[in-house]
A tleap script that builds the chain and sets N, CA, C and O, in Angstrom:
source leaprc.protein.ff14SB
mol = sequence {
  NMET GLY ASP PRO LYS GLY PHE MET LYS ALA
  THR ARG GLU LEU PRO LYS SER ARG PRO PRO
  GLU GLU ARG ILE ASP ASP TYR ARG GLU ILE
  TYR LEU PRO PHE PRO ILE GLU LYS THR VAL
  VAL GLN ALA ALA ARG CYS MET ASP CYS GLY
  ILE PRO PHE CYS HIE SER GLY CYS PRO LEU
  GLY ASN ILE ILE PRO GLU PHE ASN ASP ALA
  VAL TYR ARG GLU ASP TRP LEU LEU ALA TYR
  GLU ILE LEU ALA SER THR ASN ASN PHE PRO
  GLU PHE THR GLY ARG CILE
}
set mol.1.N position { 7.081 -6.400 -3.356 }
set mol.1.CA position { 5.914 -5.755 -4.842 }
set mol.1.C position { 4.419 -5.875 -3.610 }
set mol.1.O position { 3.850 -6.949 -3.412 }
set mol.2.N position { 4.113 -4.902 -3.096 }
set mol.2.CA position { 2.771 -4.853 -2.566 }
set mol.2.C position { 2.327 -6.307 -1.738 }
set mol.2.O position { 3.089 -6.881 -0.960 }
set mol.3.N position { 1.256 -6.667 -1.995 }
set mol.3.CA position { 0.846 -7.781 -1.025 }
set mol.3.C position { 0.845 -9.432 -2.070 }
set mol.3.O position { -0.106 -9.726 -2.794 }
set mol.4.N position { 1.856 -10.142 -1.949 }
set mol.4.CA position { 1.938 -11.428 -2.577 }
set mol.4.C position { 0.695 -12.173 -2.741 }
set mol.4.O position { 0.537 -12.975 -3.661 }
set mol.5.N position { -0.339 -11.873 -1.709 }
set mol.5.CA position { -1.696 -13.111 -1.539 }
set mol.5.C position { -2.707 -11.916 -1.768 }
set mol.5.O position { -3.869 -12.168 -1.448 }
set mol.6.N position { -2.430 -10.577 -2.303 }
set mol.6.CA position { -3.747 -9.928 -2.538 }
set mol.6.C position { -4.753 -10.199 -3.684 }
set mol.6.O position { -5.829 -9.602 -3.682 }
set mol.7.N position { -4.451 -11.048 -4.630 }
set mol.7.CA position { -5.222 -11.682 -5.623 }
set mol.7.C position { -6.211 -12.505 -4.852 }
set mol.7.O position { -7.349 -12.592 -5.315 }
set mol.8.N position { -5.984 -12.980 -3.988 }
set mol.8.CA position { -6.486 -14.193 -3.195 }
set mol.8.C position { -7.468 -13.877 -2.036 }
set mol.8.O position { -8.361 -14.601 -1.596 }
set mol.9.N position { -7.149 -12.793 -1.694 }
set mol.9.CA position { -7.634 -12.103 -0.528 }
set mol.9.C position { -8.957 -10.964 -1.165 }
set mol.9.O position { -10.058 -10.897 -0.618 }
set mol.10.N position { -8.589 -10.172 -2.346 }
set mol.10.CA position { -9.800 -9.229 -2.862 }
set mol.10.C position { -10.192 -9.620 -3.919 }
set mol.10.O position { -9.396 -10.144 -4.699 }
set mol.11.N position { -11.639 -9.459 -4.261 }
set mol.11.CA position { -12.022 -9.854 -5.761 }
set mol.11.C position { -11.937 -8.400 -6.667 }
set mol.11.O position { -11.790 -7.262 -6.222 }
set mol.12.N position { -12.035 -8.700 -7.646 }
set mol.12.CA position { -11.657 -7.412 -8.328 }
set mol.12.C position { -12.790 -6.706 -8.448 }
set mol.12.O position { -13.835 -7.110 -8.959 }
set mol.13.N position { -12.550 -5.462 -7.894 }
set mol.13.CA position { -14.020 -4.423 -7.903 }
set mol.13.C position { -13.897 -3.373 -8.830 }
set mol.13.O position { -12.874 -2.749 -8.548 }
set mol.14.N position { -14.526 -2.836 -9.912 }
set mol.14.CA position { -14.401 -1.963 -10.490 }
set mol.14.C position { -15.437 -0.883 -10.436 }
set mol.14.O position { -16.597 -1.227 -10.209 }
set mol.15.N position { -15.143 0.445 -10.626 }
set mol.15.CA position { -16.014 1.555 -10.169 }
set mol.15.C position { -17.459 1.330 -10.888 }
set mol.15.O position { -17.648 0.570 -11.838 }
set mol.16.N position { -18.332 2.049 -10.321 }
set mol.16.CA position { -19.770 1.633 -10.801 }
set mol.16.C position { -19.998 2.948 -11.500 }
set mol.16.O position { -19.491 3.993 -11.094 }
set mol.17.N position { -20.870 2.860 -12.696 }
set mol.17.CA position { -21.532 3.327 -13.543 }
set mol.17.C position { -22.502 4.270 -12.936 }
set mol.17.O position { -23.015 3.883 -11.887 }
set mol.18.N position { -22.898 5.582 -13.449 }
set mol.18.CA position { -23.770 6.113 -12.935 }
set mol.18.C position { -24.775 5.641 -14.040 }
set mol.18.O position { -24.337 5.179 -15.094 }
set mol.19.N position { -26.255 5.764 -13.785 }
set mol.19.CA position { -27.283 4.942 -14.507 }
set mol.19.C position { -27.511 5.579 -16.082 }
set mol.19.O position { -27.817 6.765 -15.958 }
set mol.20.N position { -27.478 5.312 -17.036 }
set mol.20.CA position { -27.636 5.648 -18.107 }
set mol.20.C position { -28.945 6.824 -18.373 }
set mol.20.O position { -28.989 7.620 -19.311 }
set mol.21.N position { -29.776 6.702 -17.474 }
set mol.21.CA position { -31.044 7.752 -17.307 }
set mol.21.C position { -30.483 8.817 -16.914 }
set mol.21.O position { -30.921 9.894 -17.319 }
set mol.22.N position { -29.560 8.775 -16.176 }
set mol.22.CA position { -28.566 10.034 -15.646 }
set mol.22.C position { -27.718 10.824 -16.083 }
set mol.22.O position { -27.418 11.938 -15.654 }
set mol.23.N position { -27.181 10.067 -17.238 }
set mol.23.CA position { -26.056 10.296 -18.138 }
set mol.23.C position { -26.437 10.973 -19.472 }
set mol.23.O position { -25.670 11.667 -20.139 }
set mol.24.N position { -27.873 10.651 -19.814 }
set mol.24.CA position { -28.239 11.115 -21.334 }
set mol.24.C position { -28.022 12.289 -21.297 }
set mol.24.O position { -27.369 12.614 -22.289 }
set mol.25.N position { -28.286 13.292 -20.507 }
set mol.25.CA position { -28.291 14.805 -20.514 }
set mol.25.C position { -27.051 15.585 -20.290 }
set mol.25.O position { -27.013 16.801 -20.476 }
set mol.26.N position { -25.675 14.634 -19.746 }
set mol.26.CA position { -24.894 15.546 -19.413 }
set mol.26.C position { -23.445 14.999 -19.982 }
set mol.26.O position { -23.457 13.781 -20.158 }
set mol.27.N position { -22.373 15.558 -20.260 }
set mol.27.CA position { -21.185 15.240 -20.580 }
set mol.27.C position { -19.868 14.812 -19.186 }
set mol.27.O position { -18.648 14.666 -19.261 }
set mol.28.N position { -20.764 14.728 -18.096 }
set mol.28.CA position { -20.282 14.694 -16.831 }
set mol.28.C position { -19.826 13.097 -16.677 }
set mol.28.O position { -20.248 12.190 -17.395 }
set mol.29.N position { -18.815 12.941 -15.516 }
set mol.29.CA position { -17.971 12.000 -15.507 }
set mol.29.C position { -18.963 10.475 -15.307 }
set mol.29.O position { -19.682 10.403 -14.310 }
set mol.30.N position { -18.936 9.398 -16.234 }
set mol.30.CA position { -19.449 8.221 -16.563 }
set mol.30.C position { -19.520 7.207 -15.090 }
set mol.30.O position { -20.395 6.362 -14.902 }
set mol.31.N position { -18.588 7.464 -14.296 }
set mol.31.CA position { -18.182 6.523 -13.436 }
set mol.31.C position { -18.209 7.014 -12.099 }
set mol.31.O position { -17.410 7.914 -11.841 }
set mol.32.N position { -18.873 6.656 -11.305 }
set mol.32.CA position { -18.934 7.288 -9.624 }
set mol.32.C position { -17.410 7.001 -8.819 }
set mol.32.O position { -16.711 6.029 -9.102 }
set mol.33.N position { -17.103 7.838 -7.962 }
set mol.33.CA position { -16.078 8.189 -7.682 }
set mol.33.C position { -15.699 6.886 -7.092 }
set mol.33.O position { -16.599 6.129 -6.728 }
set mol.34.N position { -14.448 6.547 -6.961 }
set mol.34.CA position { -13.757 5.236 -6.528 }
set mol.34.C position { -12.830 5.599 -5.102 }
set mol.34.O position { -11.907 6.399 -5.255 }
set mol.35.N position { -13.006 5.169 -4.075 }
set mol.35.CA position { -12.140 5.447 -3.057 }
set mol.35.C position { -11.112 5.072 -3.183 }
set mol.35.O position { -10.902 4.099 -3.906 }
set mol.36.N position { -9.854 5.877 -2.356 }
set mol.36.CA position { -8.328 5.258 -2.289 }
set mol.36.C position { -8.517 4.124 -2.024 }
set mol.36.O position { -8.351 3.178 -2.794 }
set mol.37.N position { -8.940 4.069 -0.745 }
set mol.37.CA position { -8.831 2.765 -0.055 }
set mol.37.C position { -9.310 1.526 -0.791 }
set mol.37.O position { -8.698 0.470 -0.632 }
set mol.38.N position { -10.476 1.602 -1.669 }
set mol.38.CA position { -10.349 0.362 -2.583 }
set mol.38.C position { -9.339 0.577 -3.681 }
set mol.38.O position { -8.552 -0.366 -3.602 }
set mol.39.N position { -9.168 0.977 -4.173 }
set mol.39.CA position { -7.815 1.565 -5.191 }
set mol.39.C position { -6.520 0.948 -4.701 }
set mol.39.O position { -5.694 0.408 -5.437 }
set mol.40.N position { -6.442 1.057 -3.617 }
set mol.40.CA position { -4.906 0.553 -2.599 }
set mol.40.C position { -5.361 -0.943 -3.016 }
set mol.40.O position { -4.610 -1.528 -3.796 }
set mol.41.N position { -6.662 -1.695 -2.516 }
set mol.41.CA position { -6.885 -2.797 -2.217 }
set mol.41.C position { -6.609 -3.504 -3.792 }
set mol.41.O position { -6.188 -4.647 -3.970 }
set mol.42.N position { -6.884 -2.725 -4.637 }
set mol.42.CA position { -7.515 -3.166 -6.154 }
set mol.42.C position { -5.801 -3.592 -6.434 }
set mol.42.O position { -5.399 -4.746 -6.583 }
set mol.43.N position { -4.985 -2.409 -6.455 }
set mol.43.CA position { -3.435 -2.610 -6.476 }
set mol.43.C position { -2.672 -3.739 -6.123 }
set mol.43.O position { -1.740 -4.191 -6.788 }
set mol.44.N position { -3.190 -4.275 -4.823 }
set mol.44.CA position { -2.645 -5.142 -4.168 }
set mol.44.C position { -2.982 -6.689 -4.813 }
set mol.44.O position { -2.610 -7.836 -4.566 }
set mol.45.N position { -3.704 -6.180 -5.570 }
set mol.45.CA position { -4.106 -7.917 -6.287 }
set mol.45.C position { -3.234 -8.203 -7.694 }
set mol.45.O position { -3.437 -9.064 -8.550 }
set mol.46.N position { -2.083 -7.067 -7.618 }
set mol.46.CA position { -1.358 -7.506 -8.790 }
set mol.46.C position { -0.360 -8.944 -8.245 }
set mol.46.O position { 0.118 -9.120 -7.124 }
set mol.47.N position { -0.281 -9.669 -9.227 }
set mol.47.CA position { 0.435 -11.238 -8.698 }
set mol.47.C position { 2.089 -11.108 -8.397 }
set mol.47.O position { 2.707 -11.835 -7.619 }
set mol.48.N position { 2.749 -9.838 -9.323 }
set mol.48.CA position { 3.991 -9.861 -9.710 }
set mol.48.C position { 4.424 -11.020 -10.029 }
set mol.48.O position { 5.074 -11.784 -9.314 }
set mol.49.N position { 3.993 -11.214 -11.359 }
set mol.49.CA position { 4.115 -12.606 -12.314 }
set mol.49.C position { 5.462 -12.746 -12.427 }
set mol.49.O position { 5.989 -11.830 -11.796 }
set mol.50.N position { 6.497 -13.659 -13.075 }
set mol.50.CA position { 7.728 -13.847 -13.470 }
set mol.50.C position { 7.753 -13.391 -15.096 }
set mol.50.O position { 8.754 -13.246 -15.797 }
set mol.51.N position { 6.752 -13.263 -15.366 }
set mol.51.CA position { 6.783 -12.812 -16.923 }
set mol.51.C position { 5.479 -12.171 -16.843 }
set mol.51.O position { 4.426 -12.792 -16.989 }
set mol.52.N position { 5.561 -10.870 -16.600 }
set mol.52.CA position { 4.095 -9.959 -16.265 }
set mol.52.C position { 3.202 -9.705 -18.102 }
set mol.52.O position { 3.507 -8.901 -18.982 }
set mol.53.N position { 2.336 -10.519 -18.088 }
set mol.53.CA position { 1.581 -10.641 -19.459 }
set mol.53.C position { 0.902 -9.400 -19.533 }
set mol.53.O position { 0.362 -9.162 -20.613 }
set mol.54.N position { 0.790 -8.427 -18.498 }
set mol.54.CA position { 0.278 -7.151 -18.789 }
set mol.54.C position { 1.070 -6.316 -19.498 }
set mol.54.O position { 0.629 -5.623 -20.415 }
set mol.55.N position { 2.178 -6.320 -19.161 }
set mol.55.CA position { 3.306 -5.590 -20.036 }
set mol.55.C position { 2.993 -5.564 -21.714 }
set mol.55.O position { 2.761 -4.516 -22.316 }
set mol.56.N position { 3.030 -6.902 -22.353 }
set mol.56.CA position { 2.494 -6.876 -23.810 }
set mol.56.C position { 1.343 -6.702 -24.349 }
set mol.56.O position { 1.079 -6.385 -25.508 }
set mol.57.N position { 0.250 -7.045 -22.959 }
set mol.57.CA position { -0.927 -6.785 -23.256 }
set mol.57.C position { -1.260 -5.357 -23.429 }
set mol.57.O position { -2.226 -5.063 -24.132 }
set mol.58.N position { -0.442 -4.297 -22.765 }
set mol.58.CA position { -0.872 -2.996 -22.833 }
set mol.58.C position { 0.089 -2.359 -24.247 }
set mol.58.O position { 1.314 -2.328 -24.362 }
set mol.59.N position { -0.965 -1.893 -25.212 }
set mol.59.CA position { -0.566 -1.359 -26.202 }
set mol.59.C position { 0.831 -0.172 -26.084 }
set mol.59.O position { 1.835 -0.108 -26.794 }
set mol.60.N position { 0.434 0.657 -24.943 }
set mol.60.CA position { 1.435 1.874 -24.648 }
set mol.60.C position { 2.891 0.978 -23.829 }
set mol.60.O position { 3.983 1.527 -23.682 }
set mol.61.N position { 2.661 -0.123 -23.483 }
set mol.61.CA position { 3.908 -0.672 -23.288 }
set mol.61.C position { 4.015 -0.096 -21.751 }
set mol.61.O position { 5.165 0.170 -21.400 }
set mol.62.N position { 2.941 0.139 -20.757 }
set mol.62.CA position { 3.035 0.860 -19.402 }
set mol.62.C position { 3.859 -0.539 -18.403 }
set mol.62.O position { 3.796 -1.739 -18.668 }
set mol.63.N position { 4.384 -0.073 -17.572 }
set mol.63.CA position { 4.949 -0.714 -16.404 }
set mol.63.C position { 4.286 -0.930 -15.135 }
set mol.63.O position { 4.428 -0.421 -14.023 }
set mol.64.N position { 3.445 -1.914 -15.652 }
set mol.64.CA position { 2.054 -1.854 -14.612 }
set mol.64.C position { 2.555 -2.541 -13.530 }
set mol.64.O position { 2.186 -2.061 -12.458 }
set mol.65.N position { 3.064 -3.223 -13.473 }
set mol.65.CA position { 3.479 -4.018 -11.719 }
set mol.65.C position { 3.796 -3.004 -11.188 }
set mol.65.O position { 3.126 -2.594 -10.240 }
set mol.66.N position { 4.937 -2.290 -11.657 }
set mol.66.CA position { 5.511 -1.224 -10.696 }
set mol.66.C position { 4.808 -0.269 -10.479 }
set mol.66.O position { 4.972 0.387 -9.451 }
set mol.67.N position { 3.871 0.042 -11.373 }
set mol.67.CA position { 2.679 1.417 -11.134 }
set mol.67.C position { 1.810 0.331 -9.736 }
set mol.67.O position { 1.861 0.487 -8.516 }
set mol.68.N position { 1.294 -0.415 -10.311 }
set mol.68.CA position { 0.320 -0.837 -8.960 }
set mol.68.C position { 1.048 -0.940 -7.776 }
set mol.68.O position { 0.599 -0.365 -6.785 }
set mol.69.N position { 2.279 -1.682 -7.683 }
set mol.69.CA position { 2.919 -0.940 -6.295 }
set mol.69.C position { 3.102 0.133 -5.752 }
set mol.69.O position { 2.864 0.291 -4.555 }
set mol.70.N position { 3.555 1.069 -6.520 }
set mol.70.CA position { 3.269 2.441 -6.187 }
set mol.70.C position { 1.745 2.845 -5.457 }
set mol.70.O position { 1.460 3.321 -4.358 }
set mol.71.N position { 1.115 2.510 -6.363 }
set mol.71.CA position { -0.192 2.815 -5.927 }
set mol.71.C position { -0.650 2.000 -4.687 }
set mol.71.O position { -1.477 2.492 -3.919 }
set mol.72.N position { -0.235 1.013 -4.518 }
set mol.72.CA position { -0.558 -0.036 -2.951 }
set mol.72.C position { 0.093 0.755 -2.072 }
set mol.72.O position { -0.463 0.980 -0.997 }
set mol.73.N position { 1.455 1.361 -2.361 }
set mol.73.CA position { 2.034 2.162 -1.343 }
set mol.73.C position { 1.574 3.571 -1.036 }
set mol.73.O position { 1.880 4.229 -0.042 }
set mol.74.N position { 0.775 3.944 -2.061 }
set mol.74.CA position { 0.048 5.260 -1.819 }
set mol.74.C position { 1.192 6.126 -1.915 }
set mol.74.O position { 1.372 6.927 -0.997 }
set mol.75.N position { 2.196 6.082 -3.127 }
set mol.75.CA position { 3.307 6.721 -3.581 }
set mol.75.C position { 2.396 7.664 -5.131 }
set mol.75.O position { 2.546 7.487 -6.340 }
set mol.76.N position { 1.812 8.292 -4.641 }
set mol.76.CA position { 1.087 8.923 -6.045 }
set mol.76.C position { 2.152 9.536 -7.302 }
set mol.76.O position { 2.065 9.486 -8.529 }
set mol.77.N position { 3.175 10.127 -6.382 }
set mol.77.CA position { 3.934 10.785 -7.378 }
set mol.77.C position { 4.852 9.928 -7.989 }
set mol.77.O position { 5.403 10.376 -8.994 }
set mol.78.N position { 5.100 8.981 -7.680 }
set mol.78.CA position { 5.849 7.975 -8.142 }
set mol.78.C position { 5.238 7.237 -9.273 }
set mol.78.O position { 5.759 7.201 -10.387 }
set mol.79.N position { 4.014 6.591 -8.938 }
set mol.79.CA position { 2.837 6.011 -9.497 }
set mol.79.C position { 2.644 7.003 -11.023 }
set mol.79.O position { 2.733 6.483 -12.135 }
set mol.80.N position { 2.391 8.386 -10.825 }
set mol.80.CA position { 2.183 9.018 -12.154 }
set mol.80.C position { 3.802 8.958 -12.805 }
set mol.80.O position { 3.709 9.002 -14.032 }
set mol.81.N position { 4.906 8.893 -12.463 }
set mol.81.CA position { 6.043 9.106 -12.939 }
set mol.81.C position { 6.393 7.949 -13.691 }
set mol.81.O position { 7.180 8.061 -14.631 }
set mol.82.N position { 5.749 6.516 -13.290 }
set mol.82.CA position { 6.128 5.427 -13.773 }
set mol.82.C position { 5.214 5.528 -15.328 }
set mol.82.O position { 5.519 5.132 -16.453 }
set mol.83.N position { 4.186 6.123 -14.895 }
set mol.83.CA position { 3.074 5.925 -16.101 }
set mol.83.C position { 3.744 7.012 -17.456 }
set mol.83.O position { 3.824 6.844 -18.673 }
set mol.84.N position { 4.123 8.085 -16.592 }
set mol.84.CA position { 4.319 9.215 -17.853 }
set mol.84.C position { 5.819 8.523 -18.300 }
set mol.84.O position { 6.033 8.686 -19.501 }
set mol.85.N position { 6.475 8.075 -17.863 }
set mol.85.CA position { 8.084 7.405 -18.996 }
set mol.85.C position { 7.294 6.481 -20.160 }
set mol.85.O position { 7.841 6.449 -21.262 }
set mol.86.N position { 6.180 5.810 -20.005 }
set mol.86.CA position { 5.897 5.163 -21.148 }
set mol.86.C position { 4.630 5.924 -21.904 }
set mol.86.O position { 3.888 5.327 -22.684 }
set mol.87.N position { 4.518 7.014 -21.638 }
set mol.87.CA position { 2.648 7.605 -21.862 }
set mol.87.C position { 2.990 8.808 -21.799 }
set mol.87.O position { 3.556 9.193 -20.776 }
set mol.88.N position { 2.777 9.567 -22.700 }
set mol.88.CA position { 2.554 11.034 -22.820 }
set mol.88.C position { 1.281 11.599 -22.025 }
set mol.88.O position { 1.101 12.640 -21.394 }
set mol.89.N position { 0.515 10.551 -22.295 }
set mol.89.CA position { -0.778 11.384 -21.884 }
set mol.89.C position { -1.668 10.417 -20.633 }
set mol.89.O position { -2.895 10.344 -20.563 }
set mol.90.N position { -0.748 9.781 -19.777 }
set mol.90.CA position { -1.685 9.269 -18.974 }
set mol.90.C position { -2.431 9.268 -18.126 }
set mol.90.O position { -2.636 8.287 -17.412 }
set mol.91.N position { -3.080 10.517 -18.001 }
set mol.91.CA position { -4.344 11.174 -17.627 }
set mol.91.C position { -5.644 10.698 -18.410 }
set mol.91.O position { -6.727 10.727 -17.826 }
set mol.92.N position { -5.563 10.326 -19.529 }
set mol.92.CA position { -6.858 10.362 -20.323 }
set mol.92.C position { -6.630 9.064 -21.346 }
set mol.92.O position { -7.627 8.632 -21.926 }
set mol.93.N position { -5.438 8.485 -21.560 }
set mol.93.CA position { -5.145 7.005 -22.445 }
set mol.93.C position { -5.693 5.863 -21.372 }
set mol.93.O position { -6.454 5.009 -21.826 }
set mol.94.N position { -5.391 5.822 -20.180 }
set mol.94.CA position { -6.025 5.067 -19.064 }
set mol.94.C position { -7.442 4.899 -19.123 }
set mol.94.O position { -7.996 3.928 -18.608 }
set mol.95.N position { -8.038 5.783 -19.714 }
set mol.95.CA position { -9.716 5.569 -19.399 }
set mol.95.C position { -10.199 5.025 -20.534 }
set mol.95.O position { -11.328 4.533 -20.534 }
set mol.96.N position { -9.149 5.037 -22.044 }
set mol.96.CA position { -9.683 4.734 -23.175 }
set mol.96.C position { -9.841 3.146 -23.065 }
set mol.96.O position { -10.331 2.508 -23.997 }
savepdb mol mol.pdb
quit
């Protein structure tokens, strides 16, 4: 499961937002692109808990540790299939 010490090696990092002054006149993406390299590092932060509380915290019941592992390994098709197994619309519900 990814990097068992990933949560100790990397701090949490989220995509940066575009400034509100720039966003106010359009409907384009709020967040700036987040590089794949950083995405993989963030996926490695999954602690593979014995009882993954992220499962019960997710209103859709997504299988988050397995998804994170697929992202860590850059197996994007498997990552999508894991999300699609519990969520009909993973393309946008993950953003909400």
